[in-house]
C-alpha positions as CSV (number, residue, x, y, z in Angstrom):
1,M,150.5,-73.8,49.8
2,L,152.4,-72.7,46.7
3,K,150.4,-69.5,46.6
4,I,151.4,-68.7,50.1
5,A,155.1,-69.4,49.4
6,I,155.0,-67.1,46.3
7,V,153.2,-64.2,48.3
8,A,155.8,-64.6,51.1
9,A,158.7,-64.5,48.6
10,I,157.3,-61.3,46.9
11,V,156.8,-59.6,50.4
12,I,160.3,-60.5,51.4
13,L,161.8,-59.2,48.2
14,F,159.9,-55.9,48.0
15,A,159.8,-55.1,51.8
16,P,163.4,-53.4,51.8
17,M,162.5,-51.4,48.7
18,A,159.3,-50.1,50.3
19,S,160.9,-49.0,53.5
20,S,163.8,-47.2,51.8
21,S,161.7,-45.3,49.3
22,F,159.8,-43.4,51.9
23,A,160.9,-39.8,51.9
24,Q,162.8,-38.4,55.0
25,E,160.5,-36.3,57.1
26,Y,162.3,-33.1,58.1
27,K,161.3,-30.5,60.7
28,T,162.6,-26.9,60.3
29,F,164.4,-24.6,62.8
30,P,164.2,-21.1,61.3
31,G,166.5,-18.0,61.8
32,V,169.8,-19.7,62.4
33,G,172.5,-17.1,62.1
34,K,170.6,-14.1,63.4
35,D,173.1,-13.8,66.3
36,A,176.2,-13.5,64.0
37,G,177.3,-11.2,61.4
38,D,174.9,-8.4,60.5
39,G,172.0,-10.3,61.9
40,M,170.1,-10.0,58.7
41,T,171.5,-13.0,57.0
42,T,169.7,-16.1,58.5
43,Y,169.0,-19.6,57.3
44,D,166.4,-22.3,58.1
45,V,168.0,-25.6,59.1
46,Q,166.1,-28.6,58.3
47,Y,166.5,-31.7,60.5
48,S,165.3,-35.2,61.4
49,S,165.5,-36.6,64.9
50,V,163.5,-38.1,67.5
51,K,164.5,-35.0,69.7
52,D,163.8,-31.5,68.8
53,I,166.2,-28.5,68.3
54,V,165.1,-25.9,70.9
55,S,167.9,-23.4,70.1
56,A,170.8,-22.7,67.7
57,S,173.5,-20.2,67.8
58,V,176.4,-19.2,65.5
59,S,179.9,-18.5,66.9
60,V,181.8,-16.5,64.3
61,K,184.9,-16.6,66.6
62,D,184.9,-20.4,66.9
63,K,183.5,-20.8,63.4
64,S,180.9,-23.2,64.8
65,V,177.1,-23.6,64.7
66,D,175.7,-25.0,68.0
67,F,172.4,-26.8,68.5
68,V,170.6,-27.6,71.8
69,L,168.3,-30.6,71.8
70,A,165.4,-31.4,73.9
71,G,163.1,-34.5,74.1
72,K,162.7,-38.0,75.5
73,T,163.8,-41.0,73.9
74,D,164.8,-44.4,75.3
75,T,167.1,-45.5,72.4
76,N,170.2,-44.3,70.6
77,S,169.3,-42.6,67.4
78,T,170.5,-40.4,64.6
79,L,170.3,-36.6,64.2
80,I,170.2,-35.5,60.5
81,L,170.9,-31.9,59.8
82,K,170.5,-30.3,56.4
83,L,172.9,-27.3,56.7
84,P,172.9,-24.6,54.0
85,K,176.5,-24.0,52.7
86,G,176.1,-20.3,53.3
87,L,175.5,-21.0,57.0
88,I,178.7,-23.3,57.5
89,N,181.1,-24.7,55.2
90,G,184.3,-26.9,55.2
91,F,183.6,-29.2,58.1
92,I,186.4,-29.7,60.5
93,G,184.7,-31.6,63.3
94,V,181.5,-32.5,65.3
95,F,181.2,-32.2,69.1
96,V,178.5,-33.9,71.0
97,D,178.1,-32.8,74.6
98,G,181.6,-31.3,74.3
99,Q,183.3,-34.5,73.1
100,I,184.7,-34.7,69.7
101,V,183.1,-37.5,67.6
102,T,184.3,-39.0,64.4
103,N,181.5,-41.5,63.6
104,Y,179.5,-38.8,61.8
105,T,178.9,-38.7,58.0
106,T,178.5,-35.8,55.7
107,T,176.9,-35.8,52.1
108,D,177.0,-32.9,49.9
109,E,173.7,-31.9,48.1
110,S,172.9,-29.0,46.0
111,G,173.5,-25.9,48.2
112,D,173.4,-28.0,51.4
113,T,175.5,-30.5,53.4
114,L,173.7,-33.4,55.0
115,V,175.2,-34.4,58.4
116,S,174.3,-37.5,60.1
117,I,175.3,-37.6,63.8
118,P,174.6,-40.6,66.2
119,I,173.0,-39.4,69.4
120,T,172.1,-41.0,72.8
121,P,169.0,-40.4,74.9
122,L,171.3,-38.0,77.1
123,T,172.6,-35.9,74.2
124,E,171.8,-32.2,74.7
125,N,174.3,-30.2,72.8
126,I,175.7,-30.6,69.2
127,S,178.4,-28.3,67.9
128,I,179.6,-28.4,64.3
129,V,182.9,-26.7,63.6
130,G,183.7,-25.5,60.1
131,T,186.1,-23.3,58.1
132,T,183.5,-20.6,57.5
133,V,180.2,-19.6,59.0
134,V,177.7,-16.9,58.4
135,P,179.6,-13.9,56.8
136,E,180.4,-11.4,59.4
137,F,179.3,-8.6,57.0
138,G,176.4,-9.0,54.6
139,P,176.2,-7.9,51.0
140,V,175.4,-4.3,52.0
141,A,178.7,-3.9,53.7
142,A,180.4,-5.1,50.4
143,I,178.5,-2.5,48.3
144,V,179.5,0.3,50.8
145,L,183.1,-0.9,50.6
146,A,183.1,-0.8,46.9
147,I,181.5,2.6,46.7
148,S,184.0,4.0,49.2
149,I,186.9,2.7,47.2
150,V,185.5,4.2,44.0
151,A,185.1,7.6,45.7
152,I,188.6,7.6,47.2
153,V,190.1,6.8,43.9
154,T,188.0,9.5,42.1
155,V,188.9,12.2,44.6
156,T,192.6,11.4,44.5
157,R,192.7,11.5,40.8
158,L,190.9,14.8,40.5
159,G,193.2,16.5,42.9
160,P,193.0,17.9,46.4
161,I,189.7,19.3,47.6
162,R,189.8,22.9,48.6
163,L,187.5,24.1,51.2
C-alpha cells in the first residue's frame, strides 16, 4: 500500500512538468506578404491551432495582416501565431471576425512576436493591426534611391551638361 502511495505521489508531482515540457508543434503558412510592397519580400508564418490558415494577406494601407481560418472544432481554443517582426511590428490591435478583442497576449522572441488569440469554433477571420507592415519598397529600391542621389549631387557639382 505504501508503494502505491509513493508512486501516486511521484506521478502527481511530475505530471505537470511532463505536459509543459513538450515543445509546441507549429504548422507553417508560406509566402505571407507577397501581395504587398515589391512582392519579393515574403515571410513564412508559423502557427499552432486546431484550425488551419487557408489564406493570408497584407494591407499596407491598413497596416494589417489578415488570416482566414478553416476547419472544424467543437470547443474554444487558442490560435498561436509566430509573426516575424519584418512582417508586422508594433501591435495596435487584434480583430476576430471584425470585432476588436483585448484578451490576446504578445510575447517577444528573437526576431518574432508570439501572439496568442482565443478563438471559437465559428471564428473565420483574424486581423492583426500594427504600426508597420512589410515595407512598400524592398532593398533594391533603397539602393536605386541612393545611386540616384549620388548621381544628382555629382552632376550638379561638376556643372551643367552640354549637349
